[in-house]
ChimeraX commands (.cxc) that place a marker at each C-alpha (Angstrom):
marker #1 position 18.34,-1.14,-19.38 radius 0.5
marker #1 position 17.37,-4.43,-17.73 radius 0.5
marker #1 position 19.29,-4.01,-14.44 radius 0.5
marker #1 position 19.79,-0.40,-13.41 radius 0.5
marker #1 position 21.30,-1.27,-10.03 radius 0.5
marker #1 position 23.99,-3.42,-11.66 radius 0.5
marker #1 position 24.78,-0.66,-14.16 radius 0.5
marker #1 position 25.03,1.85,-11.30 radius 0.5
marker #1 position 27.53,-0.38,-9.46 radius 0.5
marker #1 position 29.60,-1.12,-12.57 radius 0.5
marker #1 position 29.80,2.51,-13.68 radius 0.5
marker #1 position 30.88,3.62,-10.19 radius 0.5
marker #1 position 33.47,0.80,-10.06 radius 0.5
marker #1 position 34.85,1.98,-13.42 radius 0.5
marker #1 position 35.65,5.36,-11.85 radius 0.5
marker #1 position 32.61,7.38,-12.91 radius 0.5
marker #1 position 30.71,8.17,-9.71 radius 0.5
marker #1 position 26.98,8.64,-10.41 radius 0.5
marker #1 position 25.41,11.91,-9.27 radius 0.5
marker #1 position 22.95,10.01,-7.05 radius 0.5
marker #1 position 21.52,6.58,-6.32 radius 0.5
marker #1 position 18.84,5.27,-8.71 radius 0.5
marker #1 position 15.47,6.93,-8.16 radius 0.5
marker #1 position 11.98,6.54,-9.63 radius 0.5
marker #1 position 9.66,8.99,-11.35 radius 0.5
marker #1 position 6.38,7.76,-12.83 radius 0.5
marker #1 position 7.43,4.12,-12.83 radius 0.5
marker #1 position 10.75,4.83,-14.59 radius 0.5
marker #1 position 13.93,4.25,-12.58 radius 0.5
marker #1 position 16.96,6.36,-13.47 radius 0.5
marker #1 position 20.26,7.90,-12.46 radius 0.5
marker #1 position 22.72,10.33,-14.00 radius 0.5
marker #1 position 26.50,10.29,-14.35 radius 0.5
marker #1 position 28.80,12.77,-16.06 radius 0.5
marker #1 position 31.00,11.62,-18.94 radius 0.5
marker #1 position 34.71,12.60,-19.01 radius 0.5
marker #1 position 33.78,15.97,-20.58 radius 0.5
marker #1 position 31.22,16.71,-17.85 radius 0.5
marker #1 position 28.15,16.02,-19.98 radius 0.5
marker #1 position 25.32,14.38,-18.01 radius 0.5
marker #1 position 24.34,10.91,-19.24 radius 0.5
marker #1 position 20.98,9.44,-18.18 radius 0.5
marker #1 position 20.51,5.72,-17.55 radius 0.5
marker #1 position 16.91,4.48,-17.34 radius 0.5
marker #1 position 15.09,1.25,-16.56 radius 0.5
marker #1 position 11.55,1.04,-17.93 radius 0.5
marker #1 position 8.85,-1.03,-16.21 radius 0.5
marker #1 position 7.41,-4.33,-17.40 radius 0.5
marker #1 position 10.08,-4.98,-20.03 radius 0.5
marker #1 position 9.20,-1.94,-22.14 radius 0.5
marker #1 position 11.98,-1.03,-24.57 radius 0.5
marker #1 position 10.93,2.60,-25.06 radius 0.5
marker #1 position 8.73,5.22,-23.42 radius 0.5
marker #1 position 6.43,4.84,-26.45 radius 0.5
marker #1 position 5.89,1.17,-25.56 radius 0.5
marker #1 position 5.51,2.05,-21.89 radius 0.5
marker #1 position 2.77,4.64,-22.45 radius 0.5
marker #1 position 0.95,3.09,-25.41 radius 0.5
marker #1 position 1.41,-0.59,-24.63 radius 0.5
marker #1 position 2.45,-1.41,-28.20 radius 0.5
marker #1 position 5.94,-1.99,-29.63 radius 0.5
marker #1 position 7.58,0.93,-31.40 radius 0.5
marker #1 position 8.10,0.02,-35.05 radius 0.5
marker #1 position 11.39,1.32,-36.43 radius 0.5
marker #1 position 12.16,1.60,-40.10 radius 0.5
marker #1 position 10.32,2.95,-43.14 radius 0.5
marker #1 position 6.76,4.17,-42.68 radius 0.5
marker #1 position 4.29,1.91,-44.44 radius 0.5
marker link #1:1,2 radius 0.2
marker link #1:2,3 radius 0.2
marker link #1:3,4 radius 0.2
marker link #1:4,5 radius 0.2
marker link #1:5,6 radius 0.2
marker link #1:6,7 radius 0.2
marker link #1:7,8 radius 0.2
marker link #1:8,9 radius 0.2
marker link #1:9,10 radius 0.2
marker link #1:10,11 radius 0.2
marker link #1:11,12 radius 0.2
marker link #1:12,13 radius 0.2
marker link #1:13,14 radius 0.2
marker link #1:14,15 radius 0.2
marker link #1:15,16 radius 0.2
marker link #1:16,17 radius 0.2
marker link #1:17,18 radius 0.2
marker link #1:18,19 radius 0.2
marker link #1:19,20 radius 0.2
marker link #1:20,21 radius 0.2
marker link #1:21,22 radius 0.2
marker link #1:22,23 radius 0.2
marker link #1:23,24 radius 0.2
marker link #1:24,25 radius 0.2
marker link #1:25,26 radius 0.2
marker link #1:26,27 radius 0.2
marker link #1:27,28 radius 0.2
marker link #1:28,29 radius 0.2
marker link #1:29,30 radius 0.2
marker link #1:30,31 radius 0.2
marker link #1:31,32 radius 0.2
marker link #1:32,33 radius 0.2
marker link #1:33,34 radius 0.2
marker link #1:34,35 radius 0.2
marker link #1:35,36 radius 0.2
marker link #1:36,37 radius 0.2
marker link #1:37,38 radius 0.2
marker link #1:38,39 radius 0.2
marker link #1:39,40 radius 0.2
marker link #1:40,41 radius 0.2
marker link #1:41,42 radius 0.2
marker link #1:42,43 radius 0.2
marker link #1:43,44 radius 0.2
marker link #1:44,45 radius 0.2
marker link #1:45,46 radius 0.2
marker link #1:46,47 radius 0.2
marker link #1:47,48 radius 0.2
marker link #1:48,49 radius 0.2
marker link #1:49,50 radius 0.2
marker link #1:50,51 radius 0.2
marker link #1:51,52 radius 0.2
marker link #1:52,53 radius 0.2
marker link #1:53,54 radius 0.2
marker link #1:54,55 radius 0.2
marker link #1:55,56 radius 0.2
marker link #1:56,57 radius 0.2
marker link #1:57,58 radius 0.2
marker link #1:58,59 radius 0.2
marker link #1:59,60 radius 0.2
marker link #1:60,61 radius 0.2
marker link #1:61,62 radius 0.2
marker link #1:62,63 radius 0.2
marker link #1:63,64 radius 0.2
marker link #1:64,65 radius 0.2
marker link #1:65,66 radius 0.2
marker link #1:66,67 radius 0.2
marker link #1:67,68 radius 0.2
view
């Protein structure tokens, strides 16, 4: 997610109060909110434009699709 703070504000404004403000663990920013059924949903913002934790830790893009 490119802008976690904006997502946090928009989700709260839509009537789904997040469980806490965004926080950081190991360079990854996150927060949780419960869906209408009470299931926790995690929103994360990865550092340096990474699109997955694989990219974040290995520094290479994750290739999706058939294995070659």
